[in-house]
N, C-alpha and C positions, 0 to 999 in steps of 0.2 A: 389183438387178433390180426392175422394176415388174411386179406380177402382176395378173391380170384380177380386177376386182371384179364379182361376180355379183349383180345386183339381186334382191331377194326375189321379185319377180314371176316372173322366169326360173326361180328355184329351185322355186317352187310348180308351174310348168308342167312342169319337169323331174321333179318328184315324181309328178305325175299321169301323165306319160308312162310312167314305170316301173311305177306301180301298175296301169296299163291293159294292160301287156305281159304275155304269158303267162309264168309263173314256170317256171324250169328247175331250178336247184339250190337257191339260197337262197330263203328265204320272203319274202313281202311285208313282214312285220313287220321282218325284218332290213334289207331295203332302206330301209324307212321310217326305221329308227334311224340308218343310215349317212347318209341324206340330211338328216336333222335335224342331225346333226353338221356336215355341209357347210353347211347354212343358217345356222349360227351363226358362220361365218367371214366376215370382211370382205375378206380376200384369200385366195384358194384356190390360188394358184400353178399354175393351169391344171388343177386336179384335176377340176372339173366337166366340162370338155371331154373329159378323159381317160376319165372314167367313162361319159360319154354315148357316146363312140366305141367302147367295149368292150361294148356291148350291154346287155341287161336282166339278165343273170346277174351279181349282185354278186360272185360268186366269181371273176369274170374282171377285176374292177376293179383298177386300180393300187393297190398297198399293202394289198390285202385277200387273206387266205389262208383257205381253208375246209378243214374236216376231211373225212374219208371219207364222212360223212353229209351233206355239202353245207351244213353250218352254219359260220358265220364263227368262226374260231378265232384269227385274228391280224389286227391292224390295225397296219401298219408304215408310218408317214408321216413319218419323220425327215428333216430337211433339205429340206422341200418348200416353204419360204417361206410357210407358213400364218400368218395373222393373225386376231385376233378371240378369241372365248371358246370354251373347250372345252365342248361340250355334254355333259351327263350321259347323253344317249341312248345313248352307247357302252356304258354299264353294263347296258343292257337286252338286249345281245347275250348270251344265256344260255350260249353255248358259248365265249365269248371267253376266251382264255388269255393272250395276249401283246398288249401295247399299247406301241408306240413312237412318241411324238410329240416326240422330242428335236430340238434345233436348229431351233426355229421361233420365232415372235415373238407368242406369245399375250398376251392381256391378262386381268386378273382372276386368280382363284385356281384351285386344283385342286378339281374337284367331289368331294365326299366319296363320291359314288356309285361313283367309280372306285377310290378307296382301299379302300373297304369292300365291293367287289363280291363276289358269291358265286361267281365263276368265275375272275377274273383272278389269275394267279400271277406275272406279270412286268409291271411298270408303269414305263416310262422316260419322264419328261418333263424331262430335264436340258437345260440351255441353252435355255430356252424363255420366259424373261422373265415367268414367273408370279410373282404377288406376294400380299401379304396373309398371314394366318396359315395354318399347316398345319391341315387339318380335324381337329377334335377327335372323339372317339368319339361317334357318334350314340347317343341314348338307347335306340333300339329294337334296336340291334345287340348281341346278347348271346352269340352263338355265334362260334367261331373262324373267321376268314377264311382263304381259301386263299393269300393273297398271300405270295410267297416272296422276290421281289426288288423293292425300291422305290428308284428313282434319281430324286431331286428336286434333284440338285446344280446349282449354277451358275444359280440363279434369283434372285428378289428377295423370297423369303419372309422375313417378319419376325415380331416378337412372340416370346413365350416358347415355347421348344421344348416340345411337348406331352409329357405323361407318361401320361395315361390311355389315349391312342390305342392303345398297344401291348398293352393287356390282352387284345385279341382277335386278336393277330398271332403266335400261337404257332408258325406255320409259316414266319415270316420268317427268311430266311437271310442276306440282304444288305440293308443300309440305308445309302444314301449321301445325306447331307444337307449336304454340304460346299459352301462358297462361296455362302452366303446371309447373312442378317443375323439369325439366331436369337439370342435372348437367354436369360437364365436359367441354370439349372444343368443339367448332364448328369443326366437322370432316374435316380434310384437304382433304379427299377423295371425298367430295360431288360432286364437279364439274368435277372430273375425272371420276366418275362412273355415273354421270347424265348429259350427254351431251345436253339433250333437256330441262333441267330445266329452267323455265321462272319465277317461283315464289318461293321464299324461305322465310318463316316467322317463326322466332325463338324468337320473342319478349316475354317479361314477363315470363322468366324462371330463372334458377340459373346458367347459363352458365358463364364460366370464361376463362381466358387466352387471347391470342392475336387473332386478326382477321387473319385467314389463307390466305396467299397470293395466294393460289390456287383458291380462289373465282374468280380471274381474268380470269380463264379458262372457266368460264360459259359464252360462247359467246352469248347465247340466253337469259341470265338472264335479266329480266325487273324489277322485284320487289325483293329487298333485305332488309329485316327488322330483326333487332336483338336488338331492344331497350329494356331498363329496364332489363338488366342482370348485370353481373359483369365483363364485358369484359374490357381489359386494352390494353396498348400499343398505337401504332399509326395506322393511316390508311395506309396500305401498298400501295405503288405506283402501284403494280400489279392490284389492284382492279379497277383502272381506265382503264384497258384493256377491262373490260366488257362494251363495248361501247353501248350495247343495253339498259343499265340501264335507267329506267324512274323514279324509286323510290329508293333512297338510304337513309336508316333510321337506325341510331344507337343512339337514344337519351337515356339519363338517364342511362348511364353506369358508369359515374364518373371517371373511370380510363383511358378513352381514352384521348390522349393528342397530342401535336405537333401542327403544323401549316397547314393551307390549302395550298396545293401545286398548285399555280396558273398555272404552266406550264402543269400540268397533268389534272387538273379538267376540262379543256376545251375539253378534249377528250370525256367527257360525254355530248355530244351535244344533246342527246335525253332526258336529265334529266328534269322531271317535278317537283319532290320534293326532296329537300336536307334537311334532318333533322338530325342535330348533336347536338341538344340542350342538356343541362344538363350534360356536360362533363367538361374536363379541357383543351380544346383547347385554344391556345394563338395566338398571332400575329394578322395580319390585314385581312380584307376581300380582296382577290386579285382583282386587276383591271380587270383581265380576266373574272370575274364573269359575266361581260356584254356580253360575247360571248354565254352564255347559254340562247339563245333566247326563248326557249320553257319553261323555268323555271316558275312555277306557285306558288310554296311554298318554302320559305327560312326560316328555323328554326335554328338559331345559338344562341338562348337565353341561359342564365345561364352557361356561359363559362368564360374564362379570356381573351377574345379578346379585342383589343384596336385599336387606330388610328382613322382616319376619315373614314366616309362612302364613298366609291368610287363613283365618279360621273357616272361611267359606269353602275351602277345599273339602271339608267334611260333607258338603252337599253333592259332590260328584260321586255318588254312591256306586257307580259302575266302574270306578277306577280299578285297574288291574296292575298298572305299572306307574310308579312315581320315581323319576330319575332326575335328581337335582344336584348331582355330585359336582365337586370342583367349582364352587361359586363362593360368594361371601354372605350367604344367608346367616342370620344371627337370631338371637332370642331363644325363648323357651319353646320346645317342640310341643308342649302340652296344650297350646292354643288350638291345635288340630285334633278333633275327636276322631281317632282312627277306628273307633268302634262302629262308625257308620259306613265303613268301607269293607264289607264282608268279602268282596271279590279280590281284594288286594293280594297280589302274589309277589311283587318286587318293590322294595322300598330302598332306594339308594341315595343316601345323604352324605356320602363320603366327602371329606375335605371342605368343610364349611366352618363357621364360627358359632355353631349351635351349642347351647349350654343347658345346665339343669340336669335333671334325672330323666331317664327314659320313661315316657308317660305310660301308665298302666293300660291305656286304651289300645296300645299297639298289640298287646297280648291277646286282644279280642279278635285279631285278624287271623282266624283259624286256617285260612288258605295260604298264608304267607310262606313262600318257599325260599326267598332270598332277602336278607336284611343286612345292609351295610351302613354302619354309623361311624366308621373309622375316621380318625383325624378331625376330631371336634373337641369340645370342652365339656363333654358329659362327665358326671361324677357320681359317687355314691355306690351303693350296692345294687345289683341287678335282681329284680323281683323273681321269686320262685315261680311266678306265673308264666315266665318264659317257656316253661315246660309244656304249656298249653299249645305251643306251635308245633303240632304233630307232623306237619308237612315241611317244616323248615329244613332246607338242605344246605344253604350257604349262610354263614353268620360271621361278620367281621366287625369287631369292636375295637380294633387296633388304635393305639395312640389316643387314649382319653385318660380319665383319672378314676377308673372304676376300682373298687376294693373288694376284698373277700373272694379270692379265687376258688377257695374250697366250696363256698356256697354256690357260685355260678356253675361249677362243674357238676355238682350234685343235682342242680336244677335241670341242667341240659341233658342229663341222662334220659329224661323222658322224651327228648326230641330224637326219636329213633331213626329218622330219615337223614339226619345231619351228616354231610360228607365233607364239608369244608368248615373249619373252626379256626378263626384268626383272632387271638385275644392278646397279642403282644403289646408292649408299652402301656401296661396297666399293672395294678396289684404290686406296686413298687415295694421292694424289700420284704415281701411276705415270704412264707415258706411254701415250697412246692408240696402240694398235698400228697402224702405217702399212702393215703387211705386205700386199702385194697378193695374196699366196697364200691369204689367208683367203677361203674359199669354202664352198659347201654349204648356204647359208641360203636356198635358192630359195623356200621356203614361208613365210619369216618375214614377219609382218604388223605386229608391234609390237615395237620395240626401245627399251628404256630403259636408258641408261648415264648416270645423272644423279647429282649430289652426290658425285662422286668426286675432284674437283680434278685431273682428268687434264690433262696437258700435251700439246702437239703440235697438229696440225691436224685438221680434219674429214677422215677417211681415205677414200681412193679406193675401198677395198673395199666401202664402203656403196653405191656406184653399182651393184653387182651385185645388190642386194636389190630386184629388180624388182617384187616383190609387197608391198613395205613400205607400210603405211598410216599408222603412227604412229611418229615418231622423236623421242625425248626425250634431249637432250644438255645440258640446263640445269645450272647450278651446277658447271661445270668451269673449267679455265684454258686453254681452247683458243684458239689464235691464228690469224692469217691470215684470208683472205677466205672467204666462202661460195663453194664451188666451182661452176664454170659447168655442171657435169654434173647439178646438182640437179634440173633439169627432166626428166631421164630417169626419175625415180621417178614413173611415171604414176599410181600409186595412192595416193601420199602425200597425206593431207588434214590432217595434224596435225604441225606442225614447231615444236619449242621448243628454241632454242639460246640462251636468255636466260642472263644472268649468266656470261658468258665474257669473253674479251678479243679477240673477232673484230674485224677491221678492214676497211677498204675501203668501197666504195660498194655499195648494193644491186644485185646483178647483174640484168640484164634477163631472164636465164633464169629467175629466181625468179618473175618476173611472167608466166611461161608455164606455170606448174604446172597440169596438167590438172584435178586435183580441186579446186583453189582457184577455178577458173573455171566448173566444171560444177555443175549442180544435182543430179547423180547422188548418191544417198545415200552418205555416207562412213562410216557407222556400222560399227565393227568388230563382226562377229558370227560366232561359231563355235558352233553349237548344242551341241557336246559340252562347251563350257566355260562356258556361260552360268550354270550353277548355281554355278560356282566364283567368278565375279565377279572384278573387278580392283581392285587397290589403287593409288590415284593420290595425288599430293601436291597440297595446296592451295597458294595463293600464299605462305602462311606455311609454310615447310618443317617447322615443328614440329607442324603440325596435319595430320592425315591425313583423307582422305575415303574412305569405303567406298561403292562403287557396287553397286547391286543387279545391274545388268548391266554390260556393257562398252561402253556407248555413249560416244563422244567427239565433241566439236564440231570443226568445221573451223576450225583456228587457225594463225596465223602469229605467232610470238613471237620477236622479235629484241631484246628489251629488255635494258638494262644491258650493253652492249658498247661498242665504240669505232668504230662505223660512222660514216662521214662522207658528205658530198655532199648532194644534194637528194633528197627523196622523189620517185621518178619518177612522172610522170603515168600511166604504164602500170599503176600499182597499181589503178586503176579497173577493170581487166580481171578482178580477182579477186572476182567478184560473189558467189561462194558462201561467202566468209569470214563467220564469226560472231564471231571474236575477232581483233583486230589490235593488237599491242603493239610499238611502236617507241621506247619511252621510254628515257631515260637513255643517249643516244648523242650524237653530234656533228652531227646533221642540221641543215642551215640552209636558207634559202630559204622559200618560202611553202608553206602546206598545199595540196596539190593539190585543185583543184575536183573532180577525178575520184573522190575518195573518196566523194562523194555517190552514185556508182553502186553502192556496196556496200550495197544496201538491206536486206540481211538482217543487217547488222552489229549485234551486241548489246553488244560491248565495244570501245572504241577508246581507246588510251592513247598520246599523243604527248608526254607531259610530259618535262621536263628535257632539252631540246634547245636549239637556237639558231634556232628558227623565227621568221619575221618576217611582216609583212603582216597582213591582216585574216582573221578566221574566215570561211571561204567560206560564203555563203548556201546553197550546195548541201547542206551538212550538215543543214539543217533537215528534209530529207526522210528522214532516218534514223530512222524511227518506232519501231524495235525496240531502240534503244540503252537499256541499263540501267546501263552504267558508261561514263563519259566523263571524260577527264583531259587537259588541255592546259596544265597549270600549269608555271611556271618556263620560259618561253620569252621572246621579245621581240615578242609579238603586240600589235596595236593596233586601235583602232576599237571599234564597238559589238558586244556579244554579240547574235547573232540572237535575236529574241524569239518566233519561231514554232517549232513542233515540239518535239522532245525537249530541245533545248539549254537551254530556259528552265526545265526542271524540275530541273536539277542544282544541287548546293550550290556556294557560292563557292569552296570548296577545289579544285574542278575547273578554276578559272580563275586562281587566285592566282599571284603571281610574274610577272605581265605588267602592269607599271605603266601602260602606255598603253591597256590595255583599259578599257572603260567599260560600265556596264549596271546594272540595278536590283539585281543580286546583289552588286555590288561597292561599295567606298567611293566610287569615281569614278562618279557618275551622268552619263550622257551629256549631260543638259540643264544640268549645273552645272560641267562641266569648264572650267577657266580658259582664256579665249580667248587666242590668241597675240597679241603686240604688233602693232599696225598703225600706219600712217603718219599717221593723222588725230590732231591734238592739240587739246586744249581751248582755249577763249578765254583762260582764266587762264594756261595754260602759254604761250600766244602773247604775252600782255601782259608776263609776266615776262621772256620772252626778248627782247622789244623794249626794255624798260627796261635790261636788262643790256647790250644792244648800244649804246644811247645813252650809258650811263655809261662803257662801255669806250671808245667813240669820243672822248668829251670828254677822258677821262683820257689817252688816247693822243695827242690833238691838243695838249693843254697840254704834255705831256711833250716832244713833238717841238719845239714853239715854244721851250720853255726851253732845250733843247739847242742850238738854233740861236743863241739870244742869247749863250750861254756861248761857243760856238765863235767867233762873230763878234768877241766882246770880246778873246779871247786870240790869235786867229789871223787876225783881219781886217786 
């Protein structure tokens, strides 16, 4: 939105107008202070007009609340589109208690007058683009300030996080400085100077150093968050003295290490959330974890922890989330009785060394919405009881040794809420179930059955998955053509059937895929699963890619099959494609000019086919190409010198002997010219001499023969 810019002259007239009007509730000085705040703005979002239309009593103005004595007690102007600097004049409102200027676009810093006000108890300037350092303690301020809640999160504050500032903040209860660029250490003086502190959030900054052991002095601290910084060292045992803690969160610092102290962790018997993921912790999960009966969330993923999961986890009956992914946990999962965890919603054990079968007790967790057991050593058949998980939305069993794909698909039909199903790298050498009775996956959006070496054809039951957005069937042994019903999957925007033995020509119905043609966003997005993220495979199956979210590109990958025929001109209709791979097939004919219509294309691979003709000049307008490969075909002529094509390595064009260009051995200006009919004078002279000699020889020979014949037969 564009907001009204009020010229200073208008603001001064506006100020005089109000000062000349008879006062009702608020004083002239309070009006003056508010209007000085207004005058400091370069964009007021219509605030000036609103205040003018509401008369001269500032208690009636938008965003202004007065107390019973008619004095301004609250200024609440969040999300008003305000721009410019925050005037310190607000601090002159002597009865002001609450200030909310969040979600605006201010410039400059936070006036120290507001932080060290003699009246303000709640100050919220979050999400307001403020920058510079946080105000240090003014020299003249020696008495305690009344401020209780300070929210400066999600701004652009930088420099070292202050320490002296908090000496006069003994009333501070909540301090949220997250999502800025503060540097330095967590001040050791925090809990000494802030005896009432209940919430401290310093996550998403650039803080470093150790965790100060003085944080244990915060006897009233309930929320302690300092994730996504550069903090190192160990968890000091003193921190477990803060027995009121309900939320202890230091994820993604990397440098944090050591083992969980089982003897001390039990002191935090009020703990609801323990989040130490994304660090370098080692050792086991202590048996004493079971004494944290109130625990709801346990995040220890992406560390170096090992050992078996303690059976005492079953005692944490309030658990909703267990995240232990990417560690070295081993043993049989059956030691934990999941039937005692009725509230469990997320169980993430991806990439460990767990073995055995999936314990039956997991199927008693009727509220489970996300289950990820991928990249472990589980084996055997999956119980039909998995169908009891009626709320299951995300299931990943990838890269284990499960068997009987038909059984598991029939069992999962009862999971009507499932939207993500990743079961690749299992069921090795089995047959793709052709059973048309497979049904019940109406909400499925992402299906991955890859790296299984499955035989058979692309099954018709897939045509029932009308909400499918991503289909991965690569690295199997599927045969037959791409079925003509493929265009009935109106939401499909990512199709990968590479590395199979599929045959036939590209069906025209594939050129009619709605999402390949539409600019409509194809990003898979389920808000309930964004934090879980998705695991996908890179081009090299041995390398894994971990995505922060679950965004996927619009892609058509038919590479490494046995497709034949020409690439249809209709492929130019798929204008939304970002990746197109038709490599290692038996396509022949020319590269369609219409591929030039795919102007969003980032990757194009037509290598290892039997394509002929020249590289279409239309490809020069594909300005977003970052990967391009037409090697090992029978193409000829010059490589276009304009656009992206001139930026690729020679390897993108190798194996086409008739191609020429500055990137190749064959330069177009030095290619050997084909033979022509014009001959040189020397060649002509030689040929004439030969003709005369041959004529003389032939004539003498004939004359001699005639004489001989005449002598003997005349």
